[in-house]
C-alpha positions as CSV (number, residue, x, y, z in Angstrom):
1,M,0.2,-0.2,0.3
2,P,1.7,3.0,-0.8
3,L,1.9,5.9,1.0
4,G,2.4,9.0,-1.3
5,E,5.2,8.5,-3.7
6,E,8.1,8.3,-0.1
7,L,6.7,5.2,1.7
8,V,5.4,1.6,1.0
9,I,3.3,-0.4,3.6
10,S,3.5,-4.3,2.9
11,E,3.5,-8.0,4.3
12,I,6.2,-10.2,3.8
13,R,6.3,-13.6,5.1
14,V,9.3,-15.0,6.9
15,P,10.7,-18.1,5.5
16,S,12.6,-20.8,6.7
17,T,15.9,-19.1,6.0
18,L,15.4,-16.6,8.3
19,A,13.2,-18.6,11.3
20,G,15.2,-18.3,14.3
21,R,16.5,-15.1,13.5
22,T,15.7,-11.8,15.8
23,L,15.3,-8.7,14.9
24,A,18.4,-7.1,16.1
25,D,20.4,-10.0,14.3
26,L,18.9,-8.8,11.0
27,S,19.2,-4.9,11.5
28,L,17.3,-3.9,8.8
29,P,16.7,-0.4,8.7
30,N,20.5,-0.7,8.9
31,R,21.3,-2.7,6.2
32,F,17.7,-2.1,3.6
33,G,16.0,0.8,4.9
34,V,13.1,-1.6,6.0
35,T,11.2,-0.7,9.0
36,V,9.2,-3.8,11.2
37,L,5.9,-2.2,12.4
38,A,4.3,-5.9,13.3
39,V,4.5,-8.8,13.5
40,R,1.6,-10.7,12.4
41,R,1.6,-14.5,14.3
42,S,-0.6,-17.4,14.6
43,D,-0.7,-19.5,17.8
44,V,-0.7,-23.1,18.1
45,E,-4.3,-23.3,17.6
46,G,-4.0,-21.2,14.2
47,R,-5.3,-17.9,15.7
48,G,-3.8,-15.5,14.7
49,G,-2.4,-12.0,16.2
50,I,-0.4,-9.1,15.7
51,R,2.7,-8.1,17.9
52,R,4.4,-5.1,18.3
53,P,8.4,-6.1,17.7
54,Q,11.0,-5.6,19.8
55,A,14.4,-6.0,18.8
56,D,14.8,-9.4,20.5
57,T,11.6,-11.0,18.7
58,S,12.9,-13.9,17.4
59,L,11.1,-15.0,14.3
60,R,9.3,-18.2,13.1
61,E,8.8,-19.7,9.7
62,G,5.4,-18.4,8.2
63,D,5.2,-14.8,10.5
64,G,4.2,-11.7,8.5
65,L,6.1,-9.0,9.0
66,I,4.4,-5.9,8.4
67,V,6.9,-3.3,7.1
68,V,7.6,0.3,6.0
69,A,10.2,1.2,3.5
70,G,10.8,3.4,0.4
71,P,9.9,2.5,-2.7
72,G,12.3,-0.8,-4.0
73,A,14.0,-1.4,-0.6
74,I,11.3,-4.0,0.3
75,E,12.2,-5.7,-2.9
76,S,15.8,-5.2,-2.7
77,M,16.0,-6.4,1.0
78,L,14.4,-9.3,0.0
79,E,17.0,-10.4,-3.1
80,R,19.7,-9.8,-1.4
81,L,18.4,-12.2,2.0
82,G,17.7,-14.5,-0.4
83,T,13.8,-15.0,-0.2
């Protein structure tokens, strides 16, 4: 979803290659200019919930990351992380 010409909000799925890593490990804002606003995660019963992320939030395969970034930054990040 574009926010004017300078920012885009998107949801991306966490691939298995990033599972177990924390947001601090990934350093997305510093490396790619991508900020995680929220993490969408299902519990054991399959009920979803949205959580406010912390630096020590450990990612799980299939989590949804709601992110904001400049145009092209999200795609660039996904390519560089091999997802």
